[in-house]
C-alpha positions as MATLAB code, in Angstrom:
seq = 'MNEKAALYYHLNEPYAAGLFEQPDKSAFARYSRAARRYWEHCSPHGYDGGRLYPTGGKFNDPYAVLPDYSYTVSVKRELLAQKETQALAWITEEIGRLPGIGSPHTVGGEGYTHSIPNYGRVAREGLDSYEKRTRALPPGDFRDGLLDVLAGIRDFHRRSLLFLKQRGADKALVAALEKVPFQPARDLYEAVVCWNFIYYIDLCDNPGLLDADLMPFHSGEDITELLRAFFNNVDVNSGWSCALGPEYSPLTMQCLRAVKGLRRPSMELRVTGDMPGEVWSAAIDAIKTGGGQPALYNEALYQQALGERFPHIPKEDLLRFNGGGCTETMLAGISNVGSLDAGINLALIFHQSLYDHLARSKGFEAFYLAFLGDARRTIADTLDQVNRNQQARAEYRPQPMRSLLIDDCIDRGLDFNAGGARYTWSVINVAGLINVIDSLLAVRELVYRNAEFTPEIFLGECLQ';
ca = [
       0.000    0.000    0.000;
       1.319    3.457   -0.898;
       2.239    6.102    1.669;
      -0.821    8.306    1.194;
      -3.422    5.545    1.435;
      -1.635    4.071    4.455;
      -1.678    7.387    6.292;
      -5.392    7.947    5.689;
      -6.214    4.433    6.875;
      -4.122    5.090    9.984;
      -6.158    8.270   10.562;
      -9.452    6.374   10.150;
     -10.294    8.197    6.927;
     -11.509    5.395    4.641;
     -12.898    7.599    1.861;
      -9.605    9.473    1.518;
      -7.636    6.224    1.766;
      -9.643    4.713   -1.061;
      -9.125    7.833   -3.154;
      -5.338    7.380   -2.966;
      -5.233    3.576   -3.206;
      -4.902    3.549   -7.007;
      -2.892    6.694   -7.873;
      -2.312    5.686  -11.501;
      -5.975    5.012  -12.261;
      -8.524    7.398  -13.752;
     -10.464    9.808  -11.576;
     -13.575    7.664  -11.976;
     -11.790    4.552  -10.712;
     -10.226    6.446   -7.798;
     -13.444    8.097   -6.606;
     -15.326    4.821   -7.035;
     -12.796    3.046   -4.827;
     -13.179    5.887   -2.322;
     -16.957    5.384   -2.287;
     -16.511    1.662   -1.797;
     -14.185    2.134    1.173;
     -16.562    4.636    2.749;
     -19.558    2.302    2.581;
     -17.438   -0.612    3.804;
     -16.428    1.332    6.921;
     -19.285    3.653    7.860;
     -21.338    2.376   10.759;
     -25.026    1.492   10.643;
     -26.772    3.731   13.122;
     -29.940    5.286   14.387;
     -32.653    2.642   14.168;
     -35.747    4.188   15.770;
     -37.809    1.016   16.089;
     -39.961    1.849   13.083;
     -40.640    0.354    9.661;
     -37.808    2.041    7.719;
     -34.037    1.922    7.840;
     -31.824    3.963    7.755;
     -33.454    6.679    9.858;
     -32.405    9.998   11.332;
     -29.462   12.117   10.305;
     -26.890   11.099    7.751;
     -24.111    8.767    8.797;
     -22.173   10.317   11.639;
     -18.850    8.511   11.721;
     -15.926   10.751   12.764;
     -14.541   11.214    9.260;
     -13.133   14.471    7.955;
     -13.268   13.410    4.271;
     -16.697   12.359    3.061;
     -18.621   11.650   -0.125;
     -20.807   14.520   -1.280;
     -23.792   14.352   -3.633;
     -22.917   17.655   -5.314;
     -19.140   18.070   -5.258;
     -18.311   14.319   -4.999;
     -16.093   14.930   -1.959;
     -16.261   17.255    1.033;
     -13.567   17.972    3.610;
     -13.884   19.134    7.210;
     -10.592   20.977    7.131;
     -10.218   21.783   10.810;
     -10.908   18.196   11.831;
      -8.441   16.806    9.297;
      -5.777   19.339   10.295;
      -6.140   18.195   13.907;
      -5.452   14.637   12.781;
      -2.514   15.335   10.470;
      -1.487   18.472    8.546;
       0.105   16.435    5.741;
      -3.199   14.652    5.189;
      -4.931   18.011    4.776;
      -2.274   19.139    2.289;
      -2.684   16.044    0.110;
      -6.480   16.197   -0.046;
      -6.378   19.968   -0.650;
      -4.106   19.416   -3.640;
      -6.466   16.725   -4.952;
      -9.655   18.771   -4.750;
      -7.879   21.918   -5.978;
      -7.851   20.526   -9.503;
     -11.431   21.717   -9.914;
     -11.546   25.454  -10.716;
     -14.151   27.405   -8.822;
     -16.579   29.980  -10.129;
     -15.107   33.232   -8.877;
     -17.639   35.797  -10.029;
     -18.923   38.138   -7.294;
     -22.300   37.675   -8.963;
     -22.610   34.058   -7.864;
     -25.939   33.959   -6.021;
     -27.460   30.691   -4.835;
     -24.858   28.275   -6.107;
     -21.289   27.750   -7.252;
     -21.035   24.652   -9.388;
     -23.678   22.973   -7.234;
     -25.569   19.966   -8.567;
     -28.675   18.393   -7.119;
     -30.121   15.350   -8.808;
     -32.777   12.640   -8.524;
     -31.971    8.912   -8.709;
     -34.264    6.679  -10.715;
     -35.886    5.291   -7.558;
     -38.718    3.624   -9.439;
     -36.387    1.668  -11.673;
     -34.298    0.464   -8.732;
     -37.475   -0.700   -6.975;
     -38.757   -2.462  -10.105;
     -35.507   -4.103  -11.202;
     -33.206   -4.242   -8.160;
     -29.509   -3.418   -8.007;
     -28.595   -6.974   -8.970;
     -29.870   -6.116  -12.438;
     -27.750   -2.961  -12.385;
     -24.729   -5.103  -11.593;
     -25.601   -7.431  -14.467;
     -25.740   -4.491  -16.881;
     -22.467   -3.183  -15.469;
     -20.686   -6.515  -15.900;
     -21.794   -6.549  -19.545;
     -19.781   -3.363  -20.220;
     -16.361   -3.525  -21.882;
     -13.484   -3.962  -19.416;
     -12.121   -0.719  -18.077;
     -12.177    1.798  -15.264;
     -15.840    2.718  -15.658;
     -16.985   -0.895  -15.362;
     -14.603   -1.660  -12.513;
     -15.497    1.552  -10.721;
     -19.225    0.847  -10.725;
     -18.549   -2.659   -9.474;
     -16.579   -1.087   -6.620;
     -19.547    1.137   -5.767;
     -21.925   -1.817   -5.833;
     -19.576   -3.839   -3.621;
     -19.530   -1.000   -1.095;
     -23.333   -0.718   -1.065;
     -23.632   -4.472   -0.687;
     -21.284   -4.473    2.299;
     -23.143   -1.649    4.027;
     -26.463   -3.375    3.312;
     -25.157   -6.641    4.826;
     -23.974   -4.896    7.975;
     -27.222   -2.938    8.230;
     -29.209   -6.167    8.217;
     -26.984   -7.619   10.929;
     -27.373   -4.414   12.955;
     -31.180   -4.589   12.692;
     -31.359   -8.259   13.615;
     -29.147   -7.711   16.676;
     -31.539   -5.013   17.846;
     -34.686   -7.044   17.353;
     -35.942   -4.759   14.595;
     -39.385   -4.997   13.043;
     -39.554   -8.388   11.325;
     -41.284   -6.998    8.254;
     -38.479   -4.446    7.834;
     -35.816   -7.133    8.103;
     -37.696   -9.316    5.602;
     -38.000   -6.399    3.184;
     -34.312   -5.528    3.417;
     -33.401   -9.126    2.776;
     -34.835   -8.463   -0.703;
     -34.411   -4.788   -1.535;
     -32.626   -2.897   -2.923;
     -30.794   -5.733   -4.680;
     -33.848   -7.695   -5.747;
     -37.064   -6.202   -7.148;
     -39.641   -5.006   -4.624;
     -42.599   -7.388   -4.415;
     -45.103   -4.951   -2.919;
     -45.621   -1.335   -1.925;
     -43.991   -1.666    1.484;
     -40.822   -3.157    0.010;
     -40.802   -0.401   -2.618;
     -40.858    2.309    0.078;
     -38.144    0.489    2.074;
     -36.064    0.377   -1.111;
     -36.769    4.059   -1.803;
     -35.674    5.065    1.685;
     -32.478    2.993    1.516;
     -31.493    4.474   -1.857;
     -32.330    7.962   -0.568;
     -29.695    7.529    2.146;
     -27.173    5.889   -0.182;
     -27.554    8.946   -2.439;
     -26.852   11.070    0.673;
     -30.334   12.515    1.179;
     -30.941   14.859   -1.744;
     -34.300   14.698   -3.617;
     -37.051   12.083   -3.035;
     -38.378   12.314   -6.610;
     -41.688   11.276   -8.207;
     -43.243    9.523   -5.244;
     -46.861    8.961   -6.248;
     -46.130    8.226   -9.913;
     -43.241    5.794   -9.428;
     -44.741    4.030   -6.397;
     -48.164    3.583   -7.975;
     -47.275    0.369   -9.894;
     -46.817   -1.301   -6.487;
     -50.085   -0.022   -4.996;
     -52.809   -2.534   -4.194;
     -55.185   -0.322   -2.267;
     -53.098    0.129    0.896;
     -53.100    3.310    2.952;
     -49.431    4.020    3.729;
     -49.831    7.572    5.024;
     -47.954    6.792    8.254;
     -45.147    5.053    6.366;
     -44.823    8.056    4.050;
     -44.796   10.302    7.114;
     -41.864    8.304    8.489;
     -40.026    8.713    5.193;
     -40.790   12.436    5.092;
     -39.415   12.769    8.625;
     -36.167   11.267    7.334;
     -36.127   13.813    4.525;
     -36.890   16.641    6.937;
     -34.236   15.783    9.513;
     -31.627   15.714    6.718;
     -32.802   19.003    5.165;
     -33.562   17.037    2.015;
     -35.190   18.575   -0.991;
     -37.990   18.124   -3.477;
     -40.579   15.623   -4.572;
     -43.321   16.101   -7.172;
     -46.903   14.829   -7.197;
     -49.186   14.385  -10.214;
     -50.232   15.098  -12.882;
     -51.826   11.637  -12.800;
     -53.576   11.737   -9.437;
     -54.042    8.602   -7.382;
     -54.707    7.472   -3.812;
     -50.960    7.850   -3.225;
     -51.196   11.531   -4.171;
     -53.735   11.998   -1.387;
     -51.651   10.008    1.071;
     -48.535   12.066    0.318;
     -50.483   15.284    0.900;
     -51.771   14.007    4.233;
     -48.331   12.758    5.258;
     -46.563   16.082    4.678;
     -48.824   18.179    6.918;
     -46.822   20.560    9.079;
     -43.428   19.383    7.815;
     -40.738   21.701    6.495;
     -39.421   19.107    4.020;
     -39.663   17.555    1.522;
     -40.390   20.573   -0.633;
     -43.520   19.142   -2.236;
     -44.517   20.232   -5.731;
     -48.130   19.547   -6.703;
     -48.446   19.626  -10.495;
     -51.864   21.207  -11.001;
     -53.964   20.466  -14.087;
     -57.247   22.025  -15.177;
     -59.142   18.904  -14.191;
     -57.393   18.169  -10.888;
     -60.059   16.517   -8.673;
     -61.640   18.532   -5.906;
     -60.474   16.051   -3.283;
     -56.855   16.725   -4.270;
     -57.465   20.469   -3.982;
     -58.955   19.945   -0.543;
     -56.072   17.774    0.622;
     -53.555   20.314   -0.688;
     -55.284   23.207    1.088;
     -55.505   21.188    4.307;
     -51.743   20.611    4.119;
     -50.968   24.260    3.356;
     -53.044   25.383    6.342;
     -50.751   23.475    8.729;
     -47.999   26.021    8.095;
     -45.244   23.861    6.624;
     -45.454   25.566    3.240;
     -46.351   22.302    1.500;
     -47.296   21.769   -1.233;
     -46.252   24.433   -3.707;
     -48.630   24.609   -6.689;
     -47.172   24.178  -10.192;
     -49.146   24.964  -13.352;
     -48.635   21.719  -15.250;
     -49.835   22.971  -18.643;
     -47.537   25.987  -18.631;
     -44.563   23.978  -17.370;
     -45.028   21.379  -20.100;
     -45.456   24.113  -22.714;
     -42.245   25.824  -21.621;
     -40.330   22.540  -21.455;
     -41.533   21.571  -24.927;
     -40.445   24.916  -26.353;
     -37.064   24.834  -24.618;
     -36.345   21.149  -25.287;
     -38.151   20.209  -28.521;
     -35.901   17.150  -28.921;
     -37.061   15.533  -25.663;
     -39.966   13.063  -25.994;
     -43.164   13.919  -24.159;
     -42.914   10.839  -21.946;
     -39.574   12.090  -20.633;
     -40.834   15.648  -20.126;
     -43.578   14.197  -17.958;
     -40.843   13.203  -15.512;
     -40.522   16.874  -14.561;
     -39.530   17.404  -10.935;
     -38.038   20.613   -9.608;
     -34.909   19.455   -7.782;
     -33.174   21.256   -4.958;
     -35.223   24.391   -4.327;
     -37.093   24.124   -7.622;
     -34.512   23.754  -10.413;
     -35.927   22.166  -13.558;
     -35.041   18.457  -13.734;
     -36.379   15.235  -15.211;
     -36.392   12.664  -12.438;
     -33.972    9.789  -12.846;
     -32.705   10.795  -16.287;
     -31.036   14.220  -16.040;
     -27.915   16.001  -14.806;
     -28.721   19.635  -14.098;
     -26.201   22.079  -12.685;
     -28.408   23.484   -9.977;
     -27.361   26.041   -9.256;
     -24.217   26.348  -11.307;
     -23.930   30.080  -10.680;
     -25.894   33.267  -10.218;
     -26.302   36.676  -11.769;
     -26.762   39.468   -9.225;
     -28.501   42.082  -11.365;
     -28.736   44.506   -8.447;
     -24.951   44.445   -8.037;
     -24.476   45.066  -11.762;
     -26.988   47.931  -11.673;
     -25.296   49.515   -8.667;
     -21.961   49.642  -10.509;
     -23.641   50.851  -13.708;
     -25.059   53.847  -11.842;
     -21.594   55.057  -10.881;
     -20.017   54.188  -14.245;
     -22.651   55.598  -16.611;
     -25.344   57.786  -15.048;
     -23.431   61.046  -14.927;
     -22.361   60.860  -18.563;
     -25.560   59.443  -20.076;
     -27.461   62.112  -22.057;
     -30.805   60.392  -21.541;
     -32.468   57.439  -19.915;
     -32.186   55.320  -23.070;
     -28.426   55.782  -23.141;
     -28.127   54.847  -19.481;
     -30.400   51.824  -19.945;
     -28.371   50.554  -22.907;
     -25.152   50.983  -20.933;
     -26.599   48.918  -18.084;
     -27.659   46.196  -20.541;
     -24.109   46.104  -21.906;
     -22.719   45.630  -18.403;
     -25.231   42.835  -17.769;
     -24.339   41.070  -21.030;
     -20.626   41.147  -20.234;
     -21.208   39.779  -16.746;
     -23.458   37.005  -18.073;
     -20.906   36.048  -20.736;
     -18.097   35.903  -18.161;
     -20.211   33.804  -15.777;
     -21.129   31.372  -18.558;
     -17.453   30.998  -19.475;
     -16.651   30.126  -15.868;
     -19.502   27.623  -15.678;
     -18.345   25.951  -18.894;
     -14.793   25.637  -17.592;
     -16.072   24.261  -14.292;
     -18.249   21.662  -16.031;
     -15.371   20.561  -18.264;
     -13.151   20.188  -15.212;
     -15.860   18.206  -13.385;
     -15.936   15.773  -16.277;
     -12.184   15.274  -15.986;
     -11.449   15.546  -12.274;
     -14.651   15.119  -10.270;
     -16.786   12.133  -11.347;
     -19.958   11.051   -9.544;
     -19.835    7.239   -9.327;
     -22.988    6.839   -7.203;
     -25.055    8.904   -9.580;
     -23.485    7.168  -12.548;
     -24.985    4.006  -11.053;
     -28.428    5.356  -10.177;
     -29.315    7.733  -13.030;
     -30.151    6.678  -16.599;
     -28.358    6.324  -19.077;
     -24.873    6.347  -17.553;
     -24.448    2.565  -17.427;
     -25.788    2.050  -20.941;
     -23.520    4.750  -22.350;
     -20.520    3.671  -20.266;
     -20.044    7.295  -19.184;
     -19.779    9.055  -15.843;
     -22.679   11.258  -14.728;
     -20.467   14.364  -14.992;
     -19.064   13.404  -18.396;
     -22.292   13.178  -20.398;
     -23.634    9.915  -19.023;
     -27.095   11.134  -18.028;
     -29.761   11.117  -20.728;
     -30.143   14.891  -20.547;
     -27.726   17.543  -19.312;
     -28.206   21.280  -18.840;
     -27.453   24.061  -16.403;
     -29.501   26.378  -14.186;
     -28.128   29.829  -13.336;
     -29.952   31.912  -10.770;
     -31.001   35.498  -11.518;
     -31.287   37.666   -8.414;
     -32.549   41.213   -8.008;
     -34.603   41.446  -11.211;
     -37.608   43.190   -9.632;
     -35.331   45.493   -7.623;
     -33.563   46.539  -10.813;
     -36.835   47.164  -12.660;
     -38.028   49.363   -9.783;
     -34.686   51.171   -9.688;
     -34.683   51.804  -13.435;
     -38.158   53.312  -13.168;
     -36.999   55.520  -10.292;
     -33.997   56.766  -12.284;
     -36.162   57.425  -15.326;
     -38.714   59.443  -13.355;
     -36.509   61.289  -10.845;
     -33.467   62.044  -12.989;
     -34.714   62.245  -16.565;
     -38.469   62.814  -16.870;
     -39.105   65.054  -13.865;
     -35.526   66.273  -13.417;
     -35.913   66.350   -9.637;
     -32.244   65.430   -9.269;
     -29.185   65.846  -11.409;
     -27.232   62.622  -11.901;
     -24.521   63.980   -9.582;
     -26.940   64.846   -6.774;
     -28.776   61.537   -7.248;
     -25.529   59.633   -6.855;
     -24.203   61.819   -4.077;
     -27.316   62.173   -1.903;
     -29.963   59.592   -2.766;
     -27.618   56.607   -2.767;
     -25.784   57.360    0.472;
];
């Protein structure tokens, strides 16, 4: 074993040790080995006596270097420095290969990427089928890396079952986990157990299309309390978004009842013109409890906008719309969306434009055009930085877990960050738009139309 890997093992840092085990391999192979070592070493924890496992907060082993669903790896620098300064130096050099997005206009994200595993497919097919598809790939680092990830999941799953049995866990839960997520779920309960397990393996990001993708397993059961338990897991981990509809079902109603009063998941109800009255009533009852759930999404307008923006995407894929993270536009289980990759702070641009252009602009139109030029230059620079960051992610920062769980990475033999997902695009936040519109109107009226202030007095007095 090489010096770096040996040191990280000595420091009880299995993810970092795995990352340096194979220094001559590709980034995908190295980060896959890191993921495997993490799942082989992290401890099962937090069984609450209920019908789901895992439960509670994300895995709390005392590691300073951890897998991360957005940036692939995260580092608790102070903790690692306390263990060994050389270890911090090596991991800092490793993660420094990815250039940041340095614009002061970054608002709401800096190369951040939420995503949504294809939970329904895992529940229908089981991870054993994913391993079969992986083994059918040509030999190479991508194939071997995914097999490493699967081996790590399998080891954690085995130890989780042993942990549950030692604690006299619910027999139905143990029986379900003896099947899922490696074998197909046989009923709705096993599907939810599978969903919850994959949610934790993906490190607690977005729950996805719950009612739609669980409905094939539904046989008339009321699982409101089970969904509530799952939503509590999402909430305690500050997880993100799930979408309901536009095909409404008993599970839609149960999800709306289960989310009452909860802060998370951020629930998106896709509203159609013929949404049944009982769904409206359930949604309003949930909103009245004060958790802010669900948000109401105009399905027809969303589908219209998606069709116009992505005319090449088949309708059946567009129907997998789910706002991920806060509400960034994604297609559940089949997309990689930079979310948020960056931000444009229009108010900051406008503030600088006032000082650069107002005093020498002969009229409002001239000032307005100068501001638009500043905005265009800032947008172009931000896009250049995002493009460079995405190219570097493809080379230096793969996402092995998401390459396993999101279509069509396995079939294409490509990492999630290197074009493996079926669809890839970017979301860039725009902040301050309304403030800038109001400010432009104020400048037009006070400085130019009514001449209440000269540009110099406006800048010198009104903006202090």
